[in-house]
DRENDO-1510 file (C-alpha; in Angstrom, 1 decimal, always signed):
<recs>
REC; n; res; u; v; w
REC; 1; UNK; -32.4; +35.0; +57.1 .
REC; 2; UNK; -34.6; +32.7; +54.9 .
REC; 3; UNK; -35.3; +33.2; +51.2 .
REC; 4; UNK; -39.0; +33.7; +51.9 .
REC; 5; UNK; -38.1; +36.6; +54.2 .
REC; 6; UNK; -35.9; +38.2; +51.6 .
REC; 7; UNK; -38.6; +37.9; +49.0 .
REC; 8; UNK; -41.2; +39.4; +51.4 .
REC; 9; UNK; -38.8; +42.4; +51.9 .
REC; 10; UNK; -38.2; +42.8; +48.2 .
REC; 11; UNK; -42.0; +42.9; +47.5 .
REC; 12; UNK; -42.1; +46.2; +49.5 .
REC; 13; UNK; -39.6; +47.8; +47.1 .
REC; 14; UNK; -41.2; +46.8; +43.8 .
REC; 15; UNK; -44.5; +46.7; +42.1 .
REC; 16; UNK; -46.5; +43.4; +42.1 .
REC; 17; UNK; -45.4; +42.5; +38.5 .
REC; 18; UNK; -41.8; +43.4; +39.1 .
REC; 19; UNK; -40.6; +40.5; +41.3 .
REC; 20; UNK; -40.5; +37.0; +39.7 .
REC; 21; UNK; -40.0; +33.8; +41.6 .
REC; 22; UNK; -41.5; +31.1; +39.4 .
REC; 23; UNK; -39.1; +28.4; +38.1 .
REC; 24; UNK; -39.5; +29.4; +34.4 .
REC; 25; UNK; -38.5; +33.0; +35.1 .
REC; 26; UNK; -35.6; +31.8; +37.3 .
REC; 27; UNK; -34.3; +29.6; +34.5 .
REC; 28; UNK; -34.8; +32.3; +31.9 .
REC; 29; UNK; -33.1; +35.2; +33.7 .
REC; 30; UNK; -30.5; +33.2; +35.5 .
REC; 31; UNK; -28.3; +32.3; +32.5 .
REC; 32; UNK; -26.8; +33.7; +29.3 .
REC; 33; UNK; -26.1; +32.1; +26.0 .
REC; 34; UNK; -23.3; +30.0; +27.5 .
REC; 35; UNK; -25.7; +27.6; +29.4 .
REC; 36; UNK; -22.6; +26.6; +31.5 .
REC; 37; UNK; -24.4; +26.3; +34.8 .
REC; 38; UNK; -27.8; +25.4; +36.1 .
REC; 39; UNK; -29.5; +28.7; +37.0 .
REC; 40; UNK; -30.4; +29.1; +40.7 .
REC; 41; UNK; -31.2; +32.7; +41.5 .
REC; 42; UNK; -33.0; +33.9; +44.6 .
REC; 43; UNK; -35.5; +36.0; +42.5 .
REC; 44; UNK; -35.7; +38.3; +39.5 .
REC; 45; UNK; -36.2; +42.0; +40.3 .
REC; 46; UNK; -37.5; +44.2; +37.4 .
REC; 47; UNK; -37.1; +47.8; +38.5 .
REC; 48; UNK; -38.6; +50.7; +36.4 .
REC; 49; UNK; -36.4; +53.6; +37.5 .
REC; 50; UNK; -32.8; +54.3; +38.6 .
REC; 51; UNK; -34.1; +55.1; +42.1 .
REC; 52; UNK; -35.7; +51.6; +42.4 .
REC; 53; UNK; -32.3; +50.1; +41.3 .
REC; 54; UNK; -30.7; +52.1; +44.1 .
REC; 55; UNK; -33.2; +50.9; +46.7 .
REC; 56; UNK; -32.6; +47.3; +45.7 .
REC; 57; UNK; -28.8; +47.6; +45.8 .
REC; 58; UNK; -29.0; +49.3; +49.2 .
REC; 59; UNK; -31.2; +46.5; +50.5 .
REC; 60; UNK; -28.7; +43.9; +49.0 .
REC; 61; UNK; -25.8; +45.5; +50.9 .
REC; 62; UNK; -27.8; +45.6; +54.1 .
REC; 63; UNK; -28.6; +41.9; +53.8 .
REC; 64; UNK; -25.4; +40.7; +52.1 .
REC; 65; UNK; -27.3; +39.3; +49.2 .
REC; 66; UNK; -25.2; +39.0; +46.0 .
REC; 67; UNK; -26.6; +40.8; +42.9 .
REC; 68; UNK; -26.3; +39.8; +39.2 .
REC; 69; UNK; -27.1; +42.6; +36.7 .
REC; 70; UNK; -29.0; +41.3; +33.7 .
REC; 71; UNK; -29.4; +42.8; +30.2 .
REC; 72; UNK; -30.3; +40.8; +27.1 .
REC; 73; UNK; -28.3; +37.8; +28.4 .
REC; 74; UNK; -26.6; +37.3; +25.0 .
REC; 75; UNK; -23.1; +37.1; +26.4 .
REC; 76; UNK; -20.8; +34.2; +25.8 .
REC; 77; UNK; -18.5; +34.3; +28.8 .
REC; 78; UNK; -21.0; +33.6; +31.7 .
REC; 79; UNK; -21.1; +37.1; +32.9 .
REC; 80; UNK; -24.8; +37.1; +33.5 .
REC; 81; UNK; -25.1; +33.7; +35.1 .
REC; 82; UNK; -26.8; +33.5; +38.5 .
REC; 83; UNK; -26.2; +30.0; +39.9 .
REC; 84; UNK; -25.7; +30.6; +43.7 .
REC; 85; UNK; -28.8; +32.2; +45.1 .
REC; 86; UNK; -28.1; +35.7; +43.7 .
REC; 87; UNK; -30.8; +38.3; +43.1 .
REC; 88; UNK; -30.9; +39.0; +39.4 .
REC; 89; UNK; -31.7; +42.7; +38.6 .
REC; 90; UNK; -33.0; +42.7; +35.0 .
REC; 91; UNK; -33.6; +46.0; +33.2 .
REC; 92; UNK; -36.3; +44.8; +30.8 .
REC; 93; UNK; -38.8; +47.4; +32.1 .
REC; 94; UNK; -36.2; +50.2; +31.7 .
REC; 95; UNK; -36.3; +50.2; +27.9 .
REC; 96; UNK; -37.4; +53.7; +26.9 .
REC; 97; UNK; -35.7; +56.2; +24.7 .
REC; 98; UNK; -36.1; +59.3; +26.9 .
REC; 99; UNK; -34.4; +62.1; +24.9 .
REC; 100; UNK; -33.0; +63.1; +21.5 .
REC; 101; UNK; -31.1; +66.2; +20.5 .
REC; 102; UNK; -30.7; +66.7; +16.8 .
REC; 103; UNK; -28.2; +69.5; +17.2 .
REC; 104; UNK; -25.7; +67.5; +19.2 .
REC; 105; UNK; -26.7; +64.2; +17.5 .
REC; 106; UNK; -27.3; +62.5; +20.8 .
REC; 107; UNK; -29.8; +60.1; +22.1 .
REC; 108; UNK; -30.7; +59.4; +25.8 .
REC; 109; UNK; -32.1; +56.0; +26.8 .
REC; 110; UNK; -32.6; +53.6; +29.6 .
REC; 111; UNK; -30.2; +50.7; +29.8 .
REC; 112; UNK; -32.8; +48.1; +28.9 .
REC; 113; UNK; -33.4; +49.6; +25.4 .
REC; 114; UNK; -32.6; +47.0; +22.7 .
REC; 115; UNK; -29.6; +47.8; +20.5 .
REC; 116; UNK; -31.7; +47.5; +17.3 .
REC; 117; UNK; -34.3; +49.9; +18.8 .
REC; 118; UNK; -31.5; +52.5; +19.1 .
REC; 119; UNK; -30.4; +51.8; +15.5 .
REC; 120; UNK; -34.0; +52.1; +14.2 .
REC; 121; UNK; -34.6; +55.3; +16.2 .
REC; 122; UNK; -31.4; +56.9; +14.8 .
REC; 123; UNK; -32.5; +55.8; +11.3 .
REC; 124; UNK; -35.9; +57.5; +11.7 .
REC; 125; UNK; -34.0; +60.7; +12.4 .
REC; 126; UNK; -31.7; +60.3; +9.4 .
REC; 127; UNK; -28.8; +59.4; +11.7 .
REC; 128; UNK; -26.8; +56.3; +12.4 .
REC; 129; UNK; -25.8; +54.2; +15.5 .
REC; 130; UNK; -23.0; +52.1; +14.0 .
REC; 131; UNK; -22.2; +49.5; +16.7 .
REC; 132; UNK; -23.7; +46.3; +15.2 .
REC; 133; UNK; -23.5; +42.6; +15.7 .
REC; 134; UNK; -25.5; +39.4; +15.2 .
REC; 135; UNK; -27.4; +39.8; +18.6 .
REC; 136; UNK; -28.5; +43.4; +18.1 .
REC; 137; UNK; -32.1; +42.4; +18.0 .
REC; 138; UNK; -32.0; +41.0; +21.5 .
REC; 139; UNK; -29.1; +42.6; +23.3 .
REC; 140; UNK; -29.6; +45.6; +25.6 .
REC; 141; UNK; -27.6; +48.8; +25.4 .
REC; 142; UNK; -26.7; +48.5; +29.1 .
REC; 143; UNK; -25.2; +45.1; +28.5 .
REC; 144; UNK; -23.4; +46.4; +25.4 .
REC; 145; UNK; -21.8; +49.1; +27.5 .
REC; 146; UNK; -21.0; +46.8; +30.4 .
REC; 147; UNK; -19.0; +44.5; +28.0 .
REC; 148; UNK; -17.8; +47.3; +25.7 .
REC; 149; UNK; -19.3; +45.5; +22.8 .
REC; 150; UNK; -17.6; +45.5; +19.4 .
REC; 151; UNK; -19.0; +43.7; +16.4 .
REC; 152; UNK; -18.7; +44.0; +12.6 .
REC; 153; UNK; -18.0; +47.7; +12.1 .
REC; 154; UNK; -15.2; +48.4; +14.6 .
REC; 155; UNK; -12.6; +49.0; +11.8 .
REC; 156; UNK; -14.5; +52.2; +10.9 .
REC; 157; UNK; -16.6; +53.2; +13.9 .
REC; 158; UNK; -14.8; +51.8; +16.9 .
REC; 159; UNK; -16.3; +50.1; +20.0 .
REC; 160; UNK; -19.3; +50.9; +22.2 .
REC; 161; UNK; -17.0; +53.0; +24.4 .
REC; 162; UNK; -16.5; +55.4; +21.5 .
REC; 163; UNK; -20.2; +56.3; +21.4 .
REC; 164; UNK; -21.0; +56.7; +25.1 .
REC; 165; UNK; -21.1; +60.4; +26.1 .
REC; 166; UNK; -22.8; +60.0; +29.4 .
REC; 167; UNK; -23.9; +57.3; +32.0 .
REC; 168; UNK; -26.1; +57.1; +35.0 .
REC; 169; UNK; -25.0; +54.2; +37.3 .
REC; 170; UNK; -25.8; +52.8; +40.7 .
REC; 171; UNK; -22.6; +51.7; +42.3 .
REC; 172; UNK; -22.1; +48.6; +44.3 .
REC; 173; UNK; -22.4; +50.8; +47.4 .
REC; 174; UNK; -25.8; +52.1; +46.2 .
REC; 175; UNK; -24.7; +55.6; +45.2 .
REC; 176; UNK; -26.2; +57.1; +42.1 .
REC; 177; UNK; -23.6; +58.7; +39.8 .
REC; 178; UNK; -24.2; +60.8; +36.7 .
REC; 179; UNK; -21.1; +60.5; +34.7 .
REC; 180; UNK; -20.0; +63.1; +32.0 .
REC; 181; UNK; -23.7; +64.2; +31.4 .
REC; 182; UNK; -23.4; +64.1; +27.6 .
REC; 183; UNK; -20.5; +66.5; +27.5 .
REC; 184; UNK; -18.2; +66.4; +24.5 .
REC; 185; UNK; -15.4; +68.2; +26.4 .
REC; 186; UNK; -14.9; +67.6; +30.1 .
REC; 187; UNK; -11.4; +67.9; +31.5 .
REC; 188; UNK; -12.3; +67.6; +35.2 .
REC; 189; UNK; -10.2; +64.7; +36.4 .
REC; 190; UNK; -10.8; +61.0; +36.2 .
REC; 191; UNK; -13.5; +60.0; +33.8 .
REC; 192; UNK; -15.3; +57.3; +35.8 .
REC; 193; UNK; -17.6; +56.7; +32.9 .
REC; 194; UNK; -14.8; +54.6; +31.3 .
REC; 195; UNK; -14.4; +52.4; +34.4 .
REC; 196; UNK; -18.0; +51.3; +34.1 .
REC; 197; UNK; -17.7; +50.6; +30.3 .
REC; 198; UNK; -16.4; +47.0; +30.1 .
REC; 199; UNK; -16.8; +46.4; +33.9 .
REC; 200; UNK; -19.3; +43.5; +33.3 .
REC; 201; UNK; -21.6; +44.6; +36.2 .
REC; 202; UNK; -18.8; +44.1; +38.8 .
REC; 203; UNK; -18.7; +47.8; +39.9 .
REC; 204; UNK; -22.4; +48.6; +39.7 .
REC; 205; UNK; -25.4; +48.8; +37.4 .
REC; 206; UNK; -25.7; +51.0; +34.4 .
REC; 207; UNK; -29.2; +52.4; +34.3 .
REC; 208; UNK; -29.2; +55.2; +31.6 .
REC; 209; UNK; -26.9; +56.3; +28.8 .
REC; 210; UNK; -26.4; +59.2; +26.5 .
REC; 211; UNK; -25.1; +58.0; +23.1 .
REC; 212; UNK; -23.6; +59.8; +20.2 .
REC; 213; UNK; -25.0; +59.2; +16.7 .
REC; 214; UNK; -23.5; +60.0; +13.3 .
REC; 215; UNK; -24.3; +60.6; +9.7 .
REC; 216; UNK; -25.8; +57.7; +7.8 .
REC; 217; UNK; -23.6; +56.0; +5.1 .
REC; 218; UNK; -25.0; +56.7; +1.7 .
REC; 219; UNK; -24.5; +53.5; -0.2 .
REC; 220; UNK; -23.1; +50.5; +1.7 .
REC; 221; UNK; -21.6; +48.0; -0.7 .
REC; 222; UNK; -20.2; +44.5; +0.0 .
REC; 223; UNK; -17.4; +42.8; -1.8 .
REC; 224; UNK; -17.0; +39.1; -1.0 .
REC; 225; UNK; -13.6; +37.7; -2.0 .
REC; 226; UNK; -12.3; +34.1; -2.3 .
REC; 227; UNK; -8.6; +34.0; -1.4 .
REC; 228; UNK; -6.0; +31.2; -1.8 .
REC; 229; UNK; -4.2; +31.3; +1.6 .
REC; 230; UNK; -3.9; +33.2; +4.9 .
REC; 231; UNK; -0.8; +35.1; +3.7 .
REC; 232; UNK; -3.1; +37.1; +1.4 .
REC; 233; UNK; -5.2; +38.6; +4.2 .
REC; 234; UNK; -3.0; +41.5; +5.2 .
REC; 235; UNK; -2.0; +42.6; +1.7 .
REC; 236; UNK; -5.7; +42.7; +0.7 .
REC; 237; UNK; -6.6; +44.6; +3.8 .
REC; 238; UNK; -3.8; +47.1; +3.3 .
REC; 239; UNK; -4.6; +47.7; -0.3 .
REC; 240; UNK; -8.3; +48.2; +0.2 .
REC; 241; UNK; -7.8; +50.4; +3.3 .
REC; 242; UNK; -5.6; +52.7; +1.2 .
REC; 243; UNK; -8.2; +53.0; -1.5 .
REC; 244; UNK; -11.5; +53.0; +0.5 .
REC; 245; UNK; -13.0; +53.9; +3.9 .
REC; 246; UNK; -13.9; +50.4; +4.9 .
REC; 247; UNK; -16.8; +49.9; +7.3 .
REC; 248; UNK; -16.1; +46.2; +7.8 .
REC; 249; UNK; -13.4; +43.6; +6.9 .
REC; 250; UNK; -14.5; +40.1; +7.9 .
REC; 251; UNK; -13.0; +36.7; +7.4 .
REC; 252; UNK; -14.2; +33.1; +7.4 .
REC; 253; UNK; -13.0; +29.7; +6.4 .
REC; 254; UNK; -14.4; +27.4; +3.7 .
REC; 255; UNK; -15.5; +25.0; +6.4 .
REC; 256; UNK; -17.7; +27.8; +7.8 .
REC; 257; UNK; -19.1; +28.6; +4.4 .
REC; 258; UNK; -19.9; +25.0; +3.7 .
REC; 259; UNK; -21.9; +24.7; +6.9 .
REC; 260; UNK; -23.8; +27.9; +6.3 .
REC; 261; UNK; -24.7; +26.9; +2.8 .
REC; 262; UNK; -25.9; +23.4; +3.9 .
REC; 263; UNK; -27.8; +24.7; +6.9 .
REC; 264; UNK; -29.6; +27.5; +5.2 .
REC; 265; UNK; -29.8; +26.0; +1.7 .
REC; 266; UNK; -27.8; +28.8; +0.1 .
REC; 267; UNK; -25.9; +28.7; -3.2 .
REC; 268; UNK; -22.2; +29.3; -3.2 .
REC; 269; UNK; -21.6; +33.1; -3.6 .
REC; 270; UNK; -18.6; +32.7; -5.9 .
REC; 271; UNK; -17.8; +30.4; -8.8 .
REC; 272; UNK; -14.4; +29.3; -7.5 .
REC; 273; UNK; -14.3; +27.9; -4.0 .
REC; 274; UNK; -11.2; +28.7; -1.9 .
REC; 275; UNK; -9.8; +27.9; +1.6 .
REC; 276; UNK; -10.7; +31.3; +3.0 .
REC; 277; UNK; -12.9; +34.3; +2.3 .
REC; 278; UNK; -12.9; +38.0; +3.0 .
REC; 279; UNK; -16.0; +40.2; +3.2 .
REC; 280; UNK; -15.4; +43.9; +2.8 .
REC; 281; UNK; -18.0; +46.6; +3.3 .
REC; 282; UNK; -17.5; +50.2; +2.2 .
REC; 283; UNK; -19.6; +53.3; +1.5 .
REC; 284; UNK; -19.7; +53.7; -2.3 .
REC; 285; UNK; -21.0; +57.2; -2.1 .
REC; 286; UNK; -19.6; +58.2; -5.5 .
REC; 287; UNK; -18.7; +56.6; -8.9 .
REC; 288; UNK; -15.1; +57.3; -8.1 .
REC; 289; UNK; -15.2; +55.2; -4.9 .
REC; 290; UNK; -16.8; +52.3; -6.8 .
REC; 291; UNK; -14.1; +52.6; -9.5 .
REC; 292; UNK; -11.4; +52.5; -6.9 .
REC; 293; UNK; -12.9; +49.3; -5.4 .
REC; 294; UNK; -13.1; +47.6; -8.8 .
REC; 295; UNK; -9.5; +48.6; -9.6 .
REC; 296; UNK; -8.2; +47.1; -6.3 .
REC; 297; UNK; -10.2; +43.9; -7.0 .
REC; 298; UNK; -8.7; +43.6; -10.5 .
REC; 299; UNK; -5.2; +44.2; -9.1 .
REC; 300; UNK; -5.8; +41.5; -6.5 .
REC; 301; UNK; -6.8; +39.1; -9.2 .
REC; 302; UNK; -3.7; +39.9; -11.3 .
REC; 303; UNK; -1.4; +39.5; -8.3 .
REC; 304; UNK; -3.0; +36.2; -7.4 .
REC; 305; UNK; -4.1; +37.5; -4.0 .
REC; 306; UNK; -7.7; +36.9; -5.0 .
REC; 307; UNK; -9.2; +33.9; -6.8 .
REC; 308; UNK; -12.7; +35.1; -7.3 .
REC; 309; UNK; -15.2; +37.6; -5.9 .
REC; 310; UNK; -18.7; +39.1; -6.1 .
REC; 311; UNK; -19.9; +42.7; -5.4 .
REC; 312; UNK; -23.4; +43.7; -4.3 .
REC; 313; UNK; -25.5; +45.7; -6.7 .
REC; 314; UNK; -28.4; +46.5; -4.4 .
REC; 315; UNK; -29.3; +46.7; -0.7 .
REC; 316; UNK; -30.9; +43.2; -1.0 .
REC; 317; UNK; -27.6; +41.8; -2.3 .
REC; 318; UNK; -25.8; +43.5; +0.6 .
REC; 319; UNK; -28.0; +41.6; +3.0 .
REC; 320; UNK; -27.7; +38.4; +1.1 .
REC; 321; UNK; -23.9; +38.5; +1.1 .
REC; 322; UNK; -23.7; +39.3; +4.8 .
REC; 323; UNK; -25.7; +36.1; +5.5 .
REC; 324; UNK; -22.6; +34.0; +4.6 .
REC; 325; UNK; -20.7; +35.7; +7.5 .
REC; 326; UNK; -23.5; +36.5; +10.0 .
REC; 327; UNK; -25.2; +33.1; +9.9 .
REC; 328; UNK; -22.0; +31.2; +11.0 .
REC; 329; UNK; -22.6; +31.3; +14.8 .
REC; 330; UNK; -26.2; +30.3; +14.6 .
REC; 331; UNK; -25.4; +27.5; +12.1 .
REC; 332; UNK; -22.8; +25.8; +14.3 .
REC; 333; UNK; -24.6; +26.4; +17.6 .
REC; 334; UNK; -26.2; +22.9; +17.4 .
REC; 335; UNK; -22.7; +21.4; +17.7 .
REC; 336; UNK; -22.1; +23.3; +20.9 .
REC; 337; UNK; -18.7; +24.7; +19.8 .
REC; 338; UNK; -16.0; +25.5; +22.3 .
REC; 339; UNK; -15.5; +29.2; +21.6 .
REC; 340; UNK; -12.5; +31.5; +22.0 .
REC; 341; UNK; -12.9; +35.2; +21.2 .
REC; 342; UNK; -9.3; +36.5; +20.9 .
REC; 343; UNK; -7.4; +39.3; +19.4 .
REC; 344; UNK; -3.9; +40.4; +18.3 .
REC; 345; UNK; -2.8; +43.5; +16.4 .
REC; 346; UNK; -3.9; +43.0; +12.8 .
REC; 347; UNK; -0.4; +42.5; +11.4 .
REC; 348; UNK; +0.0; +39.4; +13.6 .
REC; 349; UNK; -3.2; +37.7; +12.5 .
REC; 350; UNK; -1.7; +35.4; +9.9 .
REC; 351; UNK; +1.0; +34.1; +12.2 .
REC; 352; UNK; -1.5; +33.6; +15.0 .
REC; 353; UNK; -4.0; +31.7; +12.8 .
REC; 354; UNK; -1.2; +29.5; +11.5 .
REC; 355; UNK; +0.1; +28.8; +15.0 .
REC; 356; UNK; -3.3; +27.9; +16.5 .
REC; 357; UNK; -4.1; +25.6; +13.5 .
REC; 358; UNK; -0.8; +23.8; +14.2 .
REC; 359; UNK; -1.6; +23.4; +17.9 .
REC; 360; UNK; -5.1; +22.0; +17.3 .
REC; 361; UNK; -4.0; +19.7; +14.5 .
REC; 362; UNK; -1.1; +18.3; +16.6 .
REC; 363; UNK; -3.0; +17.8; +19.9 .
REC; 364; UNK; -6.5; +17.0; +18.6 .
REC; 365; UNK; -6.5; +16.0; +14.9 .
REC; 366; UNK; -10.1; +14.8; +15.0 .
REC; 367; UNK; -11.4; +18.2; +16.1 .
REC; 368; UNK; -13.0; +20.4; +13.5 .
REC; 369; UNK; -12.0; +24.0; +13.6 .
REC; 370; UNK; -14.2; +26.8; +12.3 .
REC; 371; UNK; -12.6; +30.2; +11.9 .
REC; 372; UNK; -14.3; +33.6; +11.4 .
REC; 373; UNK; -13.7; +37.0; +12.7 .
REC; 374; UNK; -13.2; +40.8; +12.3 .
REC; 375; UNK; -9.8; +40.8; +10.7 .
REC; 376; UNK; -9.7; +44.5; +10.3 .
REC; 377; UNK; -9.5; +45.0; +14.1 .
REC; 378; UNK; -7.5; +41.9; +14.9 .
REC; 379; UNK; -10.4; +39.9; +16.4 .
REC; 380; UNK; -10.7; +36.2; +15.7 .
REC; 381; UNK; -13.4; +33.7; +16.7 .
REC; 382; UNK; -12.0; +30.2; +17.1 .
REC; 383; UNK; -14.7; +27.6; +17.2 .
REC; 384; UNK; -13.8; +24.0; +17.9 .
REC; 385; UNK; -16.4; +21.4; +17.1 .
REC; 386; UNK; -16.5; +18.1; +19.0 .
REC; 387; UNK; -16.4; +14.8; +17.1 .
REC; 388; UNK; -20.0; +13.5; +16.8 .
REC; 389; UNK; -19.4; +10.4; +19.1 .
REC; 390; UNK; -17.4; +12.3; +21.8 .
REC; 391; UNK; -19.2; +13.1; +25.1 .
REC; 392; UNK; -19.5; +16.8; +25.5 .
REC; 393; UNK; -17.9; +17.0; +29.0 .
REC; 394; UNK; -14.9; +15.0; +27.7 .
REC; 395; UNK; -14.7; +17.4; +24.7 .
REC; 396; UNK; -14.7; +20.6; +26.9 .
REC; 397; UNK; -12.1; +19.1; +29.2 .
REC; 398; UNK; -9.9; +18.4; +26.2 .
REC; 399; UNK; -10.4; +22.0; +24.9 .
REC; 400; UNK; -9.5; +23.4; +28.3 .
REC; 401; UNK; -6.3; +21.4; +28.2 .
REC; 402; UNK; -5.3; +23.0; +24.9 .
REC; 403; UNK; -6.2; +26.6; +26.1 .
REC; 404; UNK; -2.9; +27.2; +27.9 .
REC; 405; UNK; -1.0; +26.5; +24.6 .
REC; 406; UNK; -3.2; +28.8; +22.6 .
REC; 407; UNK; -3.1; +31.5; +25.3 .
REC; 408; UNK; +0.6; +31.2; +25.7 .
REC; 409; UNK; +1.0; +31.9; +21.9 .
REC; 410; UNK; -1.4; +34.8; +22.4 .
REC; 411; UNK; +0.7; +36.1; +25.3 .
REC; 412; UNK; +3.8; +36.0; +23.2 .
REC; 413; UNK; +2.1; +38.1; +20.6 .
REC; 414; UNK; +0.8; +40.6; +23.1 .
REC; 415; UNK; -2.9; +39.7; +22.4 .
REC; 416; UNK; -6.1; +39.4; +24.5 .
REC; 417; UNK; -7.9; +36.4; +25.7 .
REC; 418; UNK; -11.2; +38.2; +25.2 .
REC; 419; UNK; -11.6; +40.7; +22.4 .
REC; 420; UNK; -15.3; +41.5; +22.8 .
REC; 421; UNK; -17.2; +38.8; +24.8 .
REC; 422; UNK; -15.8; +39.9; +28.1 .
REC; 423; UNK; -14.2; +37.8; +30.9 .
REC; 424; UNK; -17.2; +36.6; +33.0 .
REC; 425; UNK; -16.7; +33.1; +34.4 .
REC; 426; UNK; -15.2; +31.3; +31.4 .
REC; 427; UNK; -12.2; +33.5; +30.8 .
REC; 428; UNK; -11.4; +34.4; +34.4 .
REC; 429; UNK; -8.9; +31.6; +34.9 .
REC; 430; UNK; -6.9; +32.9; +31.9 .
REC; 431; UNK; -6.9; +36.6; +32.7 .
REC; 432; UNK; -3.2; +36.5; +33.7 .
REC; 433; UNK; -2.3; +35.7; +30.0 .
REC; 434; UNK; -3.4; +39.3; +29.1 .
REC; 435; UNK; -3.2; +41.2; +32.4 .
REC; 436; UNK; -0.2; +41.4; +34.7 .
REC; 437; UNK; -0.3; +40.7; +38.4 .
REC; 438; UNK; +0.1; +44.4; +39.1 .
REC; 439; UNK; -2.8; +45.3; +36.8 .
REC; 440; UNK; -5.1; +42.7; +38.4 .
REC; 441; UNK; -4.2; +44.1; +41.8 .
REC; 442; UNK; -5.3; +47.5; +40.6 .
REC; 443; UNK; -8.5; +46.0; +39.2 .
REC; 444; UNK; -9.3; +44.5; +42.6 .
REC; 445; UNK; -8.7; +47.9; +44.3 .
REC; 446; UNK; -11.1; +49.6; +41.9 .
REC; 447; UNK; -13.7; +46.9; +42.5 .
REC; 448; UNK; -13.3; +47.4; +46.3 .
REC; 449; UNK; -13.8; +51.2; +46.0 .
REC; 450; UNK; -17.1; +50.9; +44.2 .
REC; 451; UNK; -18.3; +47.6; +45.8 .
REC; 452; UNK; -16.8; +47.3; +49.2 .
REC; 453; UNK; -19.1; +44.5; +50.3 .
REC; 454; UNK; -18.5; +42.5; +47.2 .
REC; 455; UNK; -22.1; +42.0; +46.3 .
REC; 456; UNK; -22.0; +43.1; +42.7 .
REC; 457; UNK; -21.7; +40.1; +40.2 .
REC; 458; UNK; -19.3; +38.2; +42.4 .
REC; 459; UNK; -17.1; +35.6; +40.8 .
REC; 460; UNK; -17.0; +37.4; +37.5 .
REC; 461; UNK; -13.8; +38.9; +35.9 .
REC; 462; UNK; -11.8; +38.8; +39.2 .
REC; 463; UNK; -12.0; +37.0; +42.5 .
</recs>
């Protein structure tokens, strides 16, 4: 059947403004932040209800048309790429907050709601949605759930999975499932909700969610520390964790700091530069907590774990100090970094960082490495920058050649090839470094149960 025929049939399922076929829209909706492939979708469907999503999926099954679910397209693994004539189902028009319960501290929303919209709504009701990351102003909650998004506050608040108390989904078969229905306790067999969390649109499409909220922190305070070497990371984390309820424990290299300062015309936050930096955030809700933080800082200075540091004195200073960490990705994006989003258990961080630095220095001494990450939960972001005069394709091929060495080290340490960005297209060839053959076989069986015709985001996560 021709593309024109497909589009004519889809027009009968959607409102006039809900099916896009112009080239600008195809390019916009057919890719994510990776830009790894030229977008080439069939069309862009913009449903307004769960029932319309179901109609589209049933039609796609009947006509064997592949479907790519699309949220805010802020992913970094190619999970939302449509390059082979797929129908993109974008949830932009399903962006409403549809319910709030103050007693149970729950919010119900459609999957196209922007993450920041959820955070602001919670704040207006004196509550807090703590899952946060640099793209919260453009990412959609459905995409967050489909990738089990993490971010900067996992050490205290956990992943997206920990805040999802109910889901409505349309499976790859076209069935509508209401999963868990917002229940806090529900011991009635397999919790299918957790299969869809982190499934990257390969089992079906998340259309609605019930999310848990929590009490707002009273006085978030940031402490930015300059440290002399990687061996100081874990002792600092352990000391501050014993004394404080940390909401974040971030890490970045001096190379990252230098680029942020130059790009954004920022002054150095500390008097004494260092090879590495930690950024700690905690809720200083009492004078006692603040005194504990200052005491640990002084102890770190005395024990030569810390070279220098600065503590925020206001909300404005909190935001200013966070810029040195949160501006890193945007700052280096012009250099088209080759990214690896990886994790080990926190106590192995130092050994892993050292090992990867040795691998890159030995194989590619001209490559510049920018490190940052969420040390408190073991998540590191390795960014390799190409030499200015090196063709980009040659650079990416060189990085792909070094990947097996890095992932072999990761495998030895029991780590993950993707901590929070998902598998998508880019990490699929390396999935076996984290998952066993038996596990992958079970993943394929689960995929077949929900999507027997294989129409749902084909080519992503598993074949």
